[in-house]
MARDREN-899764 format. One record per residue: residue in three letters; x, y, z of N, C-alpha, C in turn. Coordinates in steps of 0.2 Angstrom, whole numbers. Each point is the difference from the previous one (the first is absolute). Last residue first. Example, Ala and Ser with C-alpha at 12.3 -4.5 7.8 and 13.67 -1.06 7.14 Angstrom:
BEGIN
<"Ser", <64, -11, 35>, <4, 6, 1>, <-4, 5, 3>>;
<"Ala", <2, -28, 0>, <-4, 6, 0>, <4, 6, 0>>;
This chain:
BEGIN
<"Leu", <142, 307, -246>, <0, -6, 2>, <2, -5, -5>>;
<"Lys", <-2, 26, 3>, <5, -4, -3>, <1, -7, 3>>;
<"Leu", <-17, 18, 4>, <4, -2, 5>, <6, -4, -2>>;
<"Arg", <-16, 9, -16>, <2, 5, 5>, <5, -2, 5>>;
<"Ile", <-9, -16, -15>, <5, 5, -4>, <2, 5, 5>>;
<"Ala", <-15, -15, 9>, <6, -4, -2>, <5, 5, -4>>;
<"Leu", <-22, 7, 5>, <4, 0, 6>, <7, -3, -1>>;
<"Ala", <-16, 1, -17>, <2, 6, 1>, <5, 0, 6>>;
<"Asp", <-10, -20, -6>, <5, 2, -5>, <3, 7, 2>>;
<"Ala", <-18, -8, 13>, <6, -4, 2>, <5, 2, -5>>;
<"Val", <-21, 10, -4>, <4, 3, 6>, <6, -4, 2>>;
<"Lys", <-13, -9, -17>, <3, 7, -2>, <3, 3, 6>>;
<"Arg", <-11, -20, 4>, <6, -1, -5>, <3, 7, -2>>;
<"Ala", <-20, 0, 12>, <5, -2, 5>, <7, -1, -4>>;
<"Thr", <-20, 5, -12>, <2, 6, 4>, <6, -2, 4>>;
<"Ile", <-10, -17, -12>, <3, 4, -4>, <3, 6, 3>>;
<"Leu", <-14, -14, 13>, <7, -4, -2>, <4, 5, -5>>;
<"Met", <-22, 7, 6>, <5, 1, 6>, <6, -4, -2>>;
<"His", <-17, -2, -16>, <3, 7, 0>, <5, 1, 6>>;
<"Ile", <-10, -21, -2>, <4, 1, -6>, <3, 7, 1>>;
<"Thr", <-17, -6, 15>, <7, -3, 1>, <5, 1, -5>>;
<"Leu", <-22, 8, -4>, <3, 4, 6>, <7, -3, 2>>;
<"Pro", <-14, -11, -16>, <3, 6, -3>, <4, 4, 5>>;
<"Ala", <-11, -20, 8>, <5, -1, -5>, <3, 6, -3>>;
<"Leu", <-19, 3, 15>, <6, -3, 3>, <6, -1, -4>>;
<"Leu", <-23, 7, -5>, <5, 5, 0>, <7, -3, 3>>;
<"Arg", <-22, -11, 0>, <3, 0, -7>, <6, 5, 0>>;
<"Trp", <-14, -3, 20>, <6, -4, -1>, <3, 0, -7>>;
<"Gly", <-15, 20, 3>, <1, -5, 5>, <6, -4, -1>>;
<"Gly", <-13, 19, -13>, <5, -5, -2>, <1, -6, 5>>;
<"Ser", <-23, 16, -5>, <6, 0, 4>, <5, -6, -2>>;
<"Arg", <-17, 12, -18>, <0, -4, 6>, <6, 0, 4>>;
<"Gly", <-4, 10, -22>, <-5, 2, 4>, <-1, -3, 7>>;
<"Thr", <17, -2, -19>, <-6, -5, 1>, <-6, 3, 3>>;
<"Arg", <20, 14, -5>, <-1, -5, -6>, <-6, -4, 1>>;
<"Val", <6, 14, 17>, <-1, 4, -5>, <-2, -4, -6>>;
<"Arg", <8, -10, 20>, <-7, 2, 0>, <-2, 5, -6>>;
<"Tyr", <22, -8, 1>, <-5, -6, -1>, <-7, 3, 1>>;
<"Ala", <17, 15, 5>, <0, -2, -8>, <-5, -5, -1>>;
<"Asp", <3, 6, 23>, <-3, 5, -4>, <-1, -1, -8>>;
<"Ala", <13, -15, 14>, <-8, 0, 2>, <-4, 5, -4>>;
<"Leu", <24, 0, -1>, <-3, -5, -4>, <-7, -1, 1>>;
<"Arg", <11, 17, 12>, <0, 1, -7>, <-3, -5, -4>>;
<"Gln", <3, -3, 23>, <-5, 5, -1>, <-1, 1, -8>>;
<"Trp", <17, -14, 8>, <-6, -3, 0>, <-6, 4, -1>>;
<"Gln", <22, 9, 2>, <-1, -4, -7>, <-6, -3, 0>>;
<"Val", <5, 12, 20>, <-1, 4, -6>, <-1, -4, -6>>;
<"Phe", <5, -12, 19>, <-6, 3, 0>, <-2, 4, -5>>;
<"Phe", <22, -9, 1>, <-5, -5, -1>, <-7, 3, 0>>;
<"Gln", <18, 14, 6>, <-1, -1, -7>, <-5, -5, -2>>;
<"Glu", <5, 3, 23>, <-4, 6, -3>, <-1, -1, -7>>;
<"Ala", <14, -15, 10>, <-6, -1, 2>, <-5, 5, -2>>;
<"Phe", <22, 2, -5>, <-3, -5, -4>, <-7, -2, 2>>;
<"Arg", <14, 15, 12>, <-2, 3, -6>, <-4, -5, -4>>;
<"Leu", <9, -7, 20>, <-5, 4, 1>, <-3, 3, -6>>;
<"Met", <19, -13, -1>, <-5, -4, 2>, <-6, 4, 1>>;
<"Leu", <20, 11, -5>, <-3, -3, -6>, <-6, -4, 2>>;
<"Gly", <12, 10, 18>, <-4, 5, -4>, <-3, -3, -6>>;
<"Leu", <14, -14, 13>, <-6, 2, 3>, <-4, 5, -3>>;
<"Gln", <21, -5, -9>, <-4, -6, -1>, <-7, 1, 4>>;
<"Leu", <16, 17, 2>, <-3, 0, -7>, <-4, -6, -1>>;
<"Ala", <11, 2, 20>, <-5, 5, 0>, <-3, 0, -7>>;
<"Leu", <18, -14, 3>, <-6, -2, 4>, <-5, 5, 0>>;
<"Arg", <20, 6, -10>, <-3, -5, -4>, <-6, -3, 4>>;
<"Glu", <13, 16, 10>, <-3, 3, -6>, <-4, -5, -4>>;
<"Val", <13, -7, 19>, <-6, 4, 2>, <-4, 2, -6>>;
<"Pro", <18, -20, 4>, <-1, 6, -5>, <-7, 3, 1>>;
<"Leu", <16, -12, 20>, <-5, -1, -5>, <-1, 6, -5>>;
<"Gly", <15, -2, 20>, <3, -2, -7>, <-6, -2, -5>>;
<"Gln", <-1, 8, 23>, <1, -7, 0>, <2, -2, -7>>;
<"Arg", <-5, 22, 5>, <5, -1, 4>, <2, -8, 0>>;
<"Ala", <-19, 8, -11>, <6, 2, -4>, <6, -2, 4>>;
<"Leu", <-23, 0, 9>, <3, -7, -3>, <6, 1, -4>>;
<"Pro", <-12, 19, 9>, <4, -4, 5>, <3, -6, -2>>;
<"Ser", <-15, 13, -15>, <7, 2, 1>, <4, -3, 6>>;
<"Leu", <-25, -2, -8>, <5, -6, -1>, <7, 2, 2>>;
<"Leu", <-17, 17, 0>, <-2, -5, 5>, <5, -6, 0>>;
<"Trp", <2, 17, -16>, <2, 2, 7>, <-1, -5, 5>>;
<"Glu", <-7, -5, -22>, <8, 0, 0>, <2, 3, 7>>;
<"Ala", <-23, 1, -5>, <2, -7, 1>, <8, -1, 1>>;
<"Val", <-10, 21, -5>, <-1, -2, 7>, <2, -7, 1>>;
<"Gly", <2, 9, -22>, <5, 3, 5>, <-1, -2, 7>>;
<"Leu", <-15, -8, -16>, <6, -3, -1>, <5, 3, 5>>;
<"Leu", <-21, 10, -2>, <0, -6, 4>, <6, -4, -1>>;
<"Asp", <-1, 20, -12>, <0, 1, 7>, <0, -6, 4>>;
<"Gly", <-2, -2, -23>, <7, 1, 2>, <1, 2, 7>>;
<"Phe", <-22, -3, -10>, <4, -7, 1>, <7, 2, 2>>;
<"Arg", <-20, 17, 7>, <4, -2, -6>, <4, -6, 1>>;
<"Thr", <-23, 8, 12>, <7, -1, 1>, <3, -2, -6>>;
<"Thr", <-24, 3, 3>, <3, 6, 2>, <8, 0, 1>>;
<"Ala", <-16, -19, -6>, <-2, 6, -4>, <4, 6, 2>>;
<"Thr", <3, -20, 12>, <2, -1, -7>, <-1, 6, -4>>;
<"Leu", <-7, 0, 23>, <7, 0, -1>, <2, 0, -7>>;
<"Met", <-22, -3, 5>, <2, 7, 1>, <7, 1, -1>>;
<"Ala", <-9, -22, -1>, <-1, 4, -6>, <2, 8, 1>>;
<"Gly", <2, -15, 18>, <5, -2, -5>, <-1, 4, -6>>;
<"Leu", <-17, 2, 16>, <7, 3, 3>, <5, -1, -5>>;
<"Met", <-20, -10, -5>, <-1, 7, -1>, <7, 4, 3>>;
<"Thr", <-2, -24, 3>, <0, 2, -7>, <0, 7, -1>>;
<"Thr", <-4, -7, 22>, <7, -1, -2>, <1, 2, -8>>;
<"Ser", <-22, -1, 8>, <4, 6, 3>, <7, 0, -2>>;
<"Val", <-14, -18, -7>, <-1, 7, -4>, <4, 5, 3>>;
<"Leu", <1, -21, 11>, <3, 0, -7>, <-1, 6, -4>>;
<"Arg", <-9, -2, 22>, <7, 1, 0>, <3, 0, -7>>;
<"Leu", <-23, -3, 3>, <2, 6, 2>, <7, 1, 0>>;
<"Gly", <-8, -21, -4>, <-2, 4, -6>, <2, 7, 2>>;
<"Ser", <1, -16, 17>, <6, -1, -5>, <-1, 5, -6>>;
<"Ala", <-17, 1, 17>, <7, 2, 2>, <5, -1, -5>>;
<"Leu", <-21, -9, -5>, <0, 7, 0>, <6, 3, 2>>;
<"Gly", <-2, -23, 2>, <1, 2, -7>, <-1, 8, -1>>;
<"Leu", <-3, -10, 22>, <7, 0, -2>, <1, 2, -8>>;
<"Trp", <-21, -1, 9>, <3, 6, 3>, <8, 0, -2>>;
<"Pro", <-16, -18, -7>, <0, 6, -4>, <4, 6, 3>>;
<"Gln", <-1, -27, 1>, <4, 5, 4>, <-1, 7, -4>>;
<"Gly", <-9, -22, -7>, <-3, 2, 6>, <4, 5, 4>>;
<"Thr", <4, -9, -23>, <2, -5, 5>, <-2, 2, 7>>;
<"Ala", <-6, 14, -18>, <-2, -7, -2>, <2, -5, 5>>;
<"Ala", <7, 22, 2>, <-7, 0, 2>, <-3, -7, -2>>;
<"His", <22, 4, -6>, <0, 0, 7>, <-7, -1, 2>>;
<"Leu", <3, 4, -23>, <3, -7, 2>, <0, -1, 8>>;
<"Gly", <-6, 22, -9>, <-5, -6, -2>, <2, -7, 2>>;
<"Gly", <15, 18, 3>, <-5, 1, 5>, <-6, -5, -1>>;
<"Val", <18, 1, -15>, <3, -2, 6>, <-6, 0, 5>>;
<"Leu", <-5, 10, -20>, <1, -8, -1>, <2, -3, 6>>;
<"Ala", <-1, 23, 0>, <-6, -2, -1>, <0, -8, 0>>;
<"Ser", <20, 11, -2>, <-2, 0, 7>, <-8, -2, 1>>;
<"Ala", <10, 3, -22>, <3, -6, 4>, <-2, 0, 7>>;
<"Ile", <-8, 18, -13>, <-3, -6, -2>, <3, -6, 3>>;
<"Leu", <10, 20, 5>, <-7, 0, 3>, <-4, -6, -3>>;
<"Ala", <22, 4, -8>, <0, -2, 7>, <-7, 0, 3>>;
<"Val", <2, 8, -22>, <1, -7, 0>, <1, -3, 7>>;
<"Val", <-3, 23, -3>, <-6, -4, -1>, <1, -7, 0>>;
<"Val", <18, 14, 3>, <-4, 0, 6>, <-6, -4, -2>>;
<"Leu", <14, 3, -17>, <3, -5, 5>, <-4, 0, 6>>;
<"Arg", <-6, 15, -17>, <-1, -6, -2>, <2, -5, 5>>;
<"Arg", <6, 22, 3>, <-7, -1, 2>, <-2, -7, -2>>;
<"Thr", <22, 13, -3>, <-1, -6, 4>, <-7, -2, 2>>;
<"Pro", <7, 19, -14>, <4, -6, -3>, <-1, -6, 4>>;
<"Arg", <-10, 21, 8>, <-3, -3, -6>, <4, -6, -3>>;
<"Ser", <4, 17, 19>, <-1, -7, 1>, <-3, -4, -6>>;
<"Ala", <5, 24, 1>, <6, -4, 0>, <-1, -8, 1>>;
<"Ala", <-18, 17, 0>, <2, -3, -6>, <7, -4, 0>>;
<"Gly", <-9, 4, 24>, <-3, 3, -6>, <2, -4, -6>>;
<"Leu", <6, -2, 24>, <5, 1, -5>, <-3, 2, -7>>;
<"Ser", <-13, -5, 20>, <3, 6, 0>, <6, 1, -5>>;
<"Ala", <-11, -21, 4>, <-4, 5, -4>, <3, 7, 0>>;
<"Tyr", <10, -16, 13>, <1, -2, -7>, <-4, 5, -5>>;
<"Leu", <-2, 2, 24>, <6, 2, -3>, <1, -1, -7>>;
<"Leu", <-20, -8, 10>, <1, 7, -1>, <6, 3, -2>>;
<"Ala", <-2, -23, 4>, <-4, 2, -6>, <0, 7, -1>>;
<"Ile", <10, -8, 20>, <4, -1, -6>, <-3, 2, -6>>;
<"Ala", <-13, 1, 19>, <5, 5, 0>, <5, -1, -6>>;
<"Ala", <-17, -16, 4>, <-3, 7, -2>, <6, 5, -1>>;
<"Phe", <6, -21, 8>, <-1, 0, -7>, <-3, 6, -2>>;
<"Ala", <3, -2, 23>, <7, 0, -4>, <-1, 0, -7>>;
<"Leu", <-19, -4, 13>, <2, 8, 1>, <7, 1, -4>>;
<"Ala", <-8, -22, 1>, <-4, 4, -4>, <1, 7, 0>>;
<"Gln", <11, -14, 15>, <3, -2, -7>, <-5, 4, -5>>;
<"Ile", <-6, 1, 22>, <6, 4, -1>, <3, -1, -7>>;
<"Arg", <-19, -13, 7>, <-2, 7, -1>, <7, 5, -1>>;
<"Leu", <3, -24, 4>, <-3, 2, -7>, <-2, 7, -1>>;
<"Asp", <19, -11, 16>, <-6, 3, 1>, <-3, 2, -7>>;
<"Ser", <22, -8, 3>, <-4, -5, 0>, <-8, 2, 1>>;
<"Leu", <27, 9, -9>, <-7, 1, 2>, <-4, -6, 0>>;
<"Ala", <23, 0, -8>, <-1, -1, 8>, <-7, 2, 2>>;
<"Leu", <7, 3, -23>, <0, -7, 2>, <-1, -2, 7>>;
<"Leu", <1, 23, -7>, <-6, -3, -3>, <0, -8, 2>>;
<"Ala", <19, 12, 5>, <-5, 2, 5>, <-7, -3, -3>>;
<"Met", <19, -3, -13>, <1, -4, 6>, <-6, 2, 5>>;
<"Ser", <1, 13, -20>, <-1, -7, -1>, <0, -5, 6>>;
<"Ser", <7, 23, 2>, <-8, -1, -1>, <-2, -7, -2>>;
<"Leu", <24, 5, 2>, <-4, 1, 7>, <-7, -1, -1>>;
<"Ala", <12, 0, -20>, <2, -6, 4>, <-4, 0, 7>>;
<"Leu", <-2, 19, -14>, <-3, -6, -3>, <1, -6, 4>>;
<"Leu", <11, 20, 6>, <-7, 0, 1>, <-4, -6, -2>>;
<"Leu", <23, 2, -6>, <-1, -1, 7>, <-7, 0, 2>>;
<"Leu", <5, 6, -22>, <1, -8, 1>, <-1, -1, 7>>;
<"Lys", <-1, 22, -5>, <-6, -3, -3>, <1, -8, 1>>;
<"Leu", <18, 14, 5>, <-5, 1, 5>, <-6, -4, -2>>;
<"Gly", <18, 0, -15>, <1, -4, 6>, <-5, 1, 6>>;
<"Ala", <-1, 13, -20>, <-1, -7, -2>, <1, -4, 7>>;
<"Pro", <-7, 26, 2>, <6, -4, -2>, <-2, -8, -1>>;
<"Leu", <-18, 20, -4>, <3, -3, 6>, <6, -4, -3>>;
<"Arg", <-15, 13, -14>, <5, 4, 3>, <4, -4, 6>>;
<"His", <-19, -9, -13>, <6, 0, -4>, <6, 4, 3>>;
<"Met", <-22, -1, 9>, <4, -6, 2>, <6, 0, -4>>;
<"Trp", <-17, 16, -4>, <3, 1, 7>, <5, -5, 1>>;
<"Ser", <-4, 2, -25>, <-5, 0, 5>, <4, 2, 7>>;
<"Pro", <2, 0, -30>, <2, 1, 7>, <-5, 0, 5>>;
<"Ile", <3, -13, -24>, <-4, 6, 3>, <2, 0, 7>>;
<"Glu", <9, -17, -14>, <4, 7, 0>, <-4, 6, 3>>;
<"Ser", <0, -28, 6>, <-4, 6, -3>, <4, 6, 0>>;
<"Tyr", <4, -28, 0>, <2, 6, 2>, <-4, 6, -3>>;
<"Leu", <1, -24, -6>, <-6, 2, 4>, <1, 7, 3>>;
<"Thr", <11, -12, -23>, <1, 1, 7>, <-7, 3, 3>>;
<"Gly", <14, -14, -23>, <-5, 4, 3>, <1, 1, 7>>;
<"Met", <20, -5, -18>, <-5, -3, 5>, <-5, 5, 2>>;
């Protein structure tokens, strides 16, 4: 499976996964609570500077940020068309800011480290008899497949663009679905063998 994790070291690679997840959660909640557009713009600028400070380590996630920029422009245009341009701008700033925060976490945190944090967070449920390791694995697989979806979409879009010189758009939906189902089946088979299901 492909990954958006970057092997190129950055200052953020040295931070523990739990701290990065905590900072991501707090920052995201703060962004949602902000109502002043000027403060949102300052927060966006600060997050953009942090993202840029990763340097080459941010390369695997740059397309994700570009997609978020396009999506926020569409959201902003929709709000402008309905007579609420400031709401569109605020929504767009939040969308791109949270995407950059998530991209920073994804590019600098190994999957195994995220899984370890999930197990630790779920550990109080073990006293209730719940299988914490399996819950953490399910959560981790969900996050991993979201990342895999984007990586596979990038590969298909690049291949289509090389063959035709045009963007694939909706034409990539069927091959993307097939690739994701094949990958899910392979992972399910591997888990069944490993866990002896």
